[in-house]
C-alpha positions as CSV (number, residue, x, y, z in Angstrom):
1,M,66.2,-38.0,-0.2
2,M,65.5,-41.3,-2.0
3,N,66.4,-44.5,-0.1
4,R,68.8,-46.8,-1.4
5,I,66.4,-49.0,-3.1
6,R,65.0,-46.4,-5.3
7,Q,68.7,-45.0,-6.0
8,I,69.3,-48.3,-7.3
9,A,66.1,-48.3,-9.4
10,A,66.9,-45.0,-10.7
11,L,70.2,-46.5,-12.1
12,G,68.2,-49.1,-14.2
13,Q,68.0,-52.0,-11.7
14,A,65.0,-53.3,-10.2
15,I,64.9,-54.9,-6.6
16,W,62.7,-57.9,-6.0
17,L,62.2,-59.8,-3.1
18,D,63.4,-63.4,-3.0
19,Y,60.8,-64.5,-0.2
20,I,56.9,-65.0,-0.1
21,S,54.7,-66.1,2.9
22,R,51.2,-65.5,4.0
23,E,52.1,-63.3,6.9
24,L,54.2,-61.0,4.6
25,V,51.3,-60.7,2.1
26,R,48.3,-60.3,4.4
27,G,50.1,-58.4,7.2
28,G,50.8,-55.7,5.0
29,Q,54.6,-56.0,5.0
30,L,54.7,-56.5,1.3
31,A,52.8,-53.5,0.7
32,E,55.2,-51.5,2.9
33,L,58.1,-53.0,0.7
34,V,56.5,-51.9,-2.6
35,D,56.2,-48.4,-0.9
36,E,59.9,-48.6,-0.2
37,G,60.6,-49.4,-3.9
38,I,60.5,-53.3,-4.2
39,T,59.1,-54.0,-7.6
40,G,58.7,-57.8,-7.5
41,V,58.7,-61.1,-5.9
42,T,60.3,-64.5,-6.4
43,S,59.6,-67.8,-4.9
44,N,60.9,-71.1,-5.0
45,P,60.2,-74.7,-3.4
46,A,62.6,-74.0,-0.5
47,I,60.9,-70.6,0.4
48,F,57.4,-72.1,0.4
49,Q,58.8,-75.1,2.5
50,K,60.1,-72.6,5.0
51,A,56.9,-70.5,4.8
52,I,54.5,-73.6,5.0
53,S,56.2,-76.0,7.2
54,G,57.6,-73.6,9.6
55,S,54.4,-71.8,10.6
56,S,50.7,-72.8,11.8
57,V,49.2,-70.0,9.9
58,Y,48.4,-72.4,6.8
59,D,46.9,-75.3,9.0
60,E,43.2,-74.1,8.8
61,D,43.6,-74.2,5.1
62,I,45.1,-77.5,5.3
63,S,42.3,-78.8,7.5
64,R,39.7,-77.6,5.3
65,L,41.3,-78.8,2.1
66,A,42.0,-82.3,3.5
67,R,38.5,-82.5,4.5
68,Q,37.4,-81.9,1.0
69,G,39.4,-84.8,-0.1
70,R,42.3,-82.9,-1.8
71,S,45.6,-84.6,-2.3
72,T,48.8,-83.5,-0.7
73,L,50.0,-81.9,-4.0
74,E,46.6,-80.1,-4.4
75,I,46.9,-78.8,-1.0
76,Y,50.4,-77.4,-1.9
77,E,49.4,-75.9,-5.0
78,T,46.2,-74.3,-3.4
79,L,48.2,-72.7,-0.7
80,A,51.2,-71.6,-3.0
81,M,48.9,-70.0,-5.5
82,A,46.9,-68.1,-2.9
83,D,50.1,-66.5,-1.8
84,V,51.3,-65.7,-5.3
85,G,47.9,-64.4,-6.4
86,E,47.7,-62.0,-3.5
87,A,51.1,-61.0,-3.8
88,A,50.6,-60.3,-7.4
89,D,47.5,-58.4,-6.6
90,C,49.6,-56.2,-4.1
91,L,52.2,-55.4,-7.1
92,R,49.6,-54.8,-9.5
93,G,49.8,-51.0,-9.3
94,V,53.6,-51.4,-10.0
95,Y,52.7,-53.5,-13.2
96,N,50.1,-50.8,-14.3
97,E,52.5,-47.9,-13.7
98,T,55.6,-49.5,-15.6
99,H,53.1,-50.4,-18.4
100,G,53.9,-54.1,-17.7
101,R,57.6,-53.8,-17.3
102,D,57.6,-54.5,-13.7
103,G,55.7,-55.6,-10.8
104,F,56.1,-59.4,-11.1
105,V,55.4,-62.5,-8.8
106,S,57.2,-65.6,-9.8
107,I,56.1,-69.2,-8.9
108,E,58.1,-72.3,-9.9
109,V,56.7,-75.5,-11.9
110,N,57.2,-78.7,-10.0
111,P,60.9,-79.0,-9.7
112,Q,60.5,-82.7,-10.3
113,L,59.8,-81.9,-14.0
114,A,63.0,-80.1,-14.5
115,H,63.9,-82.8,-17.3
116,D,60.7,-83.2,-19.0
117,T,59.8,-80.6,-21.6
118,E,56.1,-81.5,-22.3
119,A,55.3,-81.8,-18.6
120,T,56.9,-78.4,-17.7
121,I,54.8,-76.6,-20.6
122,S,51.6,-78.3,-19.4
123,E,52.1,-77.2,-15.8
124,A,53.1,-73.8,-16.6
125,R,50.1,-73.3,-18.8
126,R,47.8,-74.6,-16.0
127,L,49.6,-72.5,-13.3
128,F,49.5,-69.2,-15.4
129,H,46.0,-69.6,-16.5
130,T,44.6,-70.6,-13.1
131,L,46.3,-67.6,-11.5
132,G,44.8,-65.3,-14.1
133,R,47.0,-62.3,-13.4
134,P,49.1,-60.6,-16.1
135,N,51.9,-60.0,-13.6
136,V,52.7,-63.6,-12.9
137,M,55.7,-65.1,-14.1
138,I,56.3,-69.0,-14.3
139,K,59.7,-70.0,-13.5
140,V,61.1,-72.7,-15.7
141,P,64.5,-74.2,-15.1
142,G,67.1,-73.7,-17.6
143,T,68.1,-77.2,-18.4
144,E,68.2,-79.0,-21.8
145,A,64.5,-79.6,-21.7
146,G,63.5,-76.3,-20.4
147,L,64.9,-74.5,-23.3
148,P,62.1,-75.6,-25.8
149,A,59.5,-75.0,-23.0
150,V,60.5,-71.5,-22.8
151,A,60.1,-70.7,-26.6
152,T,56.6,-72.3,-26.6
153,L,55.4,-70.5,-23.4
154,I,56.8,-67.1,-24.6
155,G,55.1,-68.0,-27.9
156,E,51.8,-68.4,-26.0
157,G,52.2,-65.1,-24.1
158,I,53.0,-66.7,-20.9
159,N,55.5,-65.0,-18.8
160,V,58.6,-66.9,-17.8
161,N,61.3,-66.6,-15.4
162,V,64.0,-68.9,-16.6
163,T,65.9,-70.0,-13.5
164,L,68.9,-72.1,-12.5
165,I,71.2,-70.4,-15.2
166,F,75.0,-70.7,-14.1
167,A,76.8,-70.8,-17.6
168,V,77.2,-68.1,-20.2
169,A,76.8,-70.6,-22.8
170,R,73.5,-71.9,-21.3
171,Y,72.5,-68.0,-20.9
172,E,73.1,-67.5,-24.7
173,Q,70.7,-70.5,-25.4
174,V,68.0,-69.1,-22.8
175,I,68.4,-65.8,-24.9
176,A,67.9,-67.7,-28.1
177,A,64.7,-69.6,-26.8
178,Y,63.1,-66.3,-25.7
179,L,63.8,-64.6,-29.1
180,E,62.4,-67.7,-30.8
181,G,59.2,-67.5,-28.4
182,L,58.8,-63.9,-29.3
183,R,58.7,-64.6,-33.0
184,R,56.2,-67.3,-32.7
185,F,54.0,-65.1,-30.5
186,Q,54.4,-62.3,-33.2
187,A,53.1,-64.6,-35.7
188,T,50.2,-66.2,-33.9
189,G,49.6,-63.7,-31.0
190,H,46.3,-62.7,-32.3
191,G,47.2,-58.9,-32.6
192,R,48.2,-58.5,-28.9
193,P,51.2,-56.3,-28.4
194,L,54.5,-58.1,-28.1
195,G,55.5,-55.8,-25.3
196,L,52.9,-57.7,-22.9
197,V,55.2,-60.9,-22.9
198,S,57.7,-60.5,-20.3
199,S,60.6,-62.7,-19.3
200,V,63.7,-62.6,-16.9
201,A,66.8,-64.7,-17.0
202,S,67.8,-65.9,-13.5
203,F,71.5,-66.1,-13.6
204,F,72.8,-67.6,-10.3
205,V,75.8,-65.9,-8.6
206,S,76.9,-66.6,-5.2
207,R,76.9,-70.6,-5.7
208,V,79.6,-70.0,-8.3
209,D,82.0,-68.8,-5.8
210,T,81.0,-71.3,-3.3
211,L,82.2,-74.4,-5.6
212,V,85.1,-72.5,-7.2
213,D,86.4,-71.4,-3.7
214,K,86.1,-75.1,-2.5
215,I,88.1,-76.1,-5.4
216,L,90.7,-73.6,-4.9
217,E,90.9,-74.5,-1.1
218,H,91.6,-78.4,-2.2
219,R,94.3,-77.1,-4.7
220,I,96.1,-74.8,-2.2
221,A,96.0,-77.6,0.6
222,N,97.8,-79.8,-2.3
223,G,100.5,-77.4,-2.7
224,E,99.4,-74.5,-4.9
225,P,99.4,-71.6,-2.6
226,H,99.6,-69.2,-5.6
227,L,96.0,-69.6,-6.1
228,E,94.9,-67.6,-2.9
229,P,94.3,-64.4,-4.8
230,L,91.5,-66.1,-6.8
231,F,89.2,-66.4,-4.0
232,G,85.7,-64.7,-4.6
233,L,86.3,-63.8,-8.1
234,A,84.6,-66.3,-10.4
235,A,80.8,-65.4,-9.5
236,V,81.0,-61.5,-10.4
237,A,83.2,-62.1,-13.4
238,N,80.8,-64.8,-14.7
239,A,78.0,-62.5,-14.3
240,R,79.6,-59.5,-16.0
241,I,80.5,-61.5,-19.0
242,A,76.9,-62.8,-19.1
243,Y,75.8,-59.1,-19.0
244,A,77.9,-58.2,-21.8
245,Q,76.2,-61.1,-23.9
246,Y,72.9,-59.3,-23.0
247,K,74.0,-56.2,-24.4
248,V,75.3,-57.6,-27.7
249,V,71.9,-59.3,-28.4
250,F,69.3,-56.7,-26.8
251,E,71.4,-53.6,-27.7
252,G,72.3,-54.9,-31.2
253,P,70.8,-55.5,-34.5
254,Q,69.8,-59.1,-33.8
255,F,66.9,-57.7,-31.7
256,E,66.0,-54.5,-33.6
257,P,63.2,-56.1,-35.6
258,L,61.6,-57.4,-32.4
259,R,62.2,-54.0,-30.5
260,A,60.7,-52.1,-33.3
261,A,57.5,-54.3,-33.2
262,G,57.3,-53.4,-29.3
263,A,58.9,-56.4,-27.9
264,R,60.9,-56.1,-24.4
265,P,64.3,-57.3,-23.7
266,Q,64.7,-60.3,-21.3
267,R,66.2,-58.8,-18.3
268,P,69.1,-60.5,-16.7
269,L,68.1,-61.4,-13.0
270,W,71.0,-61.9,-10.6
271,A,69.9,-64.7,-8.3
272,S,71.6,-66.5,-5.2
273,T,72.8,-62.8,-4.0
274,S,73.0,-63.5,-0.5
275,T,76.7,-64.0,0.7
276,K,77.3,-67.7,1.8
277,N,80.9,-67.2,3.0
278,P,80.8,-65.1,6.4
279,D,84.4,-63.6,5.3
280,Y,82.9,-61.9,2.3
281,P,80.9,-58.6,2.5
282,D,77.0,-59.0,2.8
283,T,76.6,-56.9,-0.1
284,K,79.5,-58.7,-2.4
285,Y,76.5,-59.9,-4.9
286,V,74.7,-56.7,-5.1
287,D,77.3,-53.7,-5.3
288,P,79.4,-54.8,-8.3
289,L,76.4,-56.0,-10.4
290,I,74.2,-52.7,-10.6
291,G,73.4,-52.1,-14.3
292,V,70.8,-50.8,-16.6
293,N,67.8,-53.3,-17.4
294,T,68.8,-55.8,-14.7
295,V,66.9,-57.2,-11.6
296,N,68.5,-58.3,-8.4
297,T,66.5,-60.6,-6.1
298,V,67.4,-60.4,-2.6
299,P,66.4,-62.4,0.5
300,P,65.4,-60.3,3.5
301,N,68.9,-60.3,5.2
302,T,70.4,-58.9,1.8
303,L,67.7,-56.4,1.5
304,D,68.4,-55.2,5.1
305,A,72.1,-54.7,4.1
306,I,71.1,-52.8,0.8
307,R,69.1,-50.4,3.0
308,D,72.0,-49.7,5.2
309,H,75.2,-49.6,3.0
310,A,74.7,-50.9,-0.4
311,V,76.6,-49.1,-3.2
312,T,74.4,-46.8,-5.4
313,A,76.3,-46.4,-8.7
314,Q,76.7,-47.9,-11.9
315,T,79.1,-50.8,-11.3
316,M,77.9,-53.7,-13.7
317,E,80.2,-52.7,-16.5
318,R,83.4,-52.0,-14.6
319,D,86.3,-54.1,-14.9
320,L,85.0,-56.4,-18.0
321,D,88.4,-56.9,-19.1
322,Q,89.5,-58.1,-15.7
323,A,86.5,-60.4,-15.7
324,H,87.8,-62.0,-19.0
325,Q,91.2,-62.3,-17.4
326,V,89.8,-64.0,-14.5
327,M,88.3,-66.5,-16.6
328,A,91.3,-66.9,-18.8
329,E,93.5,-67.6,-15.7
330,F,90.9,-70.3,-14.5
331,A,91.1,-72.0,-17.8
332,G,95.0,-71.7,-17.7
333,L,95.0,-73.4,-14.6
334,K,92.7,-76.3,-15.7
335,L,89.7,-75.1,-13.6
336,D,87.1,-76.2,-15.8
337,M,84.0,-73.6,-15.5
338,D,81.9,-75.7,-17.9
339,W,82.2,-78.6,-15.3
340,V,81.7,-76.0,-12.4
341,T,78.5,-74.7,-14.0
342,A,77.1,-78.4,-15.1
343,V,77.6,-79.5,-11.6
344,L,75.9,-76.3,-10.1
345,L,72.8,-76.8,-12.5
346,D,72.5,-80.5,-11.3
347,E,72.8,-79.4,-7.7
348,G,70.4,-76.5,-8.1
349,V,67.7,-78.9,-9.5
350,K,68.4,-81.2,-6.3
351,L,68.3,-78.3,-3.9
352,F,64.7,-77.2,-5.3
353,V,63.5,-81.0,-5.5
354,D,64.6,-81.8,-1.8
355,P,62.7,-79.1,-0.1
356,F,59.7,-79.7,-2.5
357,E,59.6,-83.3,-1.4
358,K,60.0,-82.4,2.3
359,L,57.2,-79.7,1.9
360,L,54.8,-82.4,0.6
361,A,55.8,-84.6,3.3
362,D,55.2,-82.1,5.8
363,I,51.9,-81.2,4.4
364,E,51.0,-84.8,4.3
365,K,51.7,-85.1,8.2
366,K,49.6,-82.0,8.9
367,R,46.7,-83.2,6.3
368,A,46.7,-86.5,8.2
369,A,46.4,-84.9,11.7
370,L,44.0,-82.0,10.6
371,A,41.6,-84.1,8.4
372,Q,39.1,-84.7,11.1
373,P,35.4,-84.5,10.8
374,V,34.0,-81.1,11.7
């Protein structure tokens, strides 16, 4: 009997691991996860901060690189790219078996560049070509500055994971940037197949409930107890409406010319799917979001929950009318989802910048301590 990860895969959803470390890759655990059915890995500055700062495994390399005169940023990049490259090598079999549809490992551009289009493009190019593996995706934030970067990078055949998407309206802009990039690649791709260009759109889920629930708590405390039934409804409703938009574009006439030319849809990737509220089920952002041509990237604790008791059924398109009703109810209550998602985007950038800066500070401390003569 297939395990739950493979059962979900058979329904059309890939499960990726939202975690990376040297021990995971070199200790053989990632290979075991791939055997179990995991088909991708995502990383971000917070994940690298936890892996590098919280371990002595990297100290020997930090010492060696420090003695070579490498800067703190250069040391970080060397360590991160080594892990990503080895993880990509581990997943290369999946990439080959799926003819380039899956088997990707993502690495993020410096989050301090989130509002700088040209710097993002330059760094994404450098990371992608330095890593030199077809199954690497470069994570680009879904900010205003990130959108033209996405179109440019896709147009150059660079795989992109567009991250920090919270609003359906922004998701529509991300799709448009991807399609524009495909058209540019088609025009200038030197005959390379369009299907070799891959992208996912990382639509963040649980953080939406975290902020909306906080607003509801404040309003209930100030005399609106009738809002109680709305707790925990916003995130899944938001994601389901986004998926409906995915279907309109990628299963409709707008994408048909590119599909006929061999292009792949840009799959929605459900991110931030660990449950933040302990009162909610630990698969709250897994069970209702299983759909065709989607990805769910999960941290290790959520992966354990999937193994044990996740739903294995098509759930993504259930209750779409209810999802719209939930959003209409929020609008009627003057709970502005545009404001909510704008705040979450700003917070999301900061939540990557802060651990990135802390990681650089931690590496600098180690570099100074370890940079001793041989």
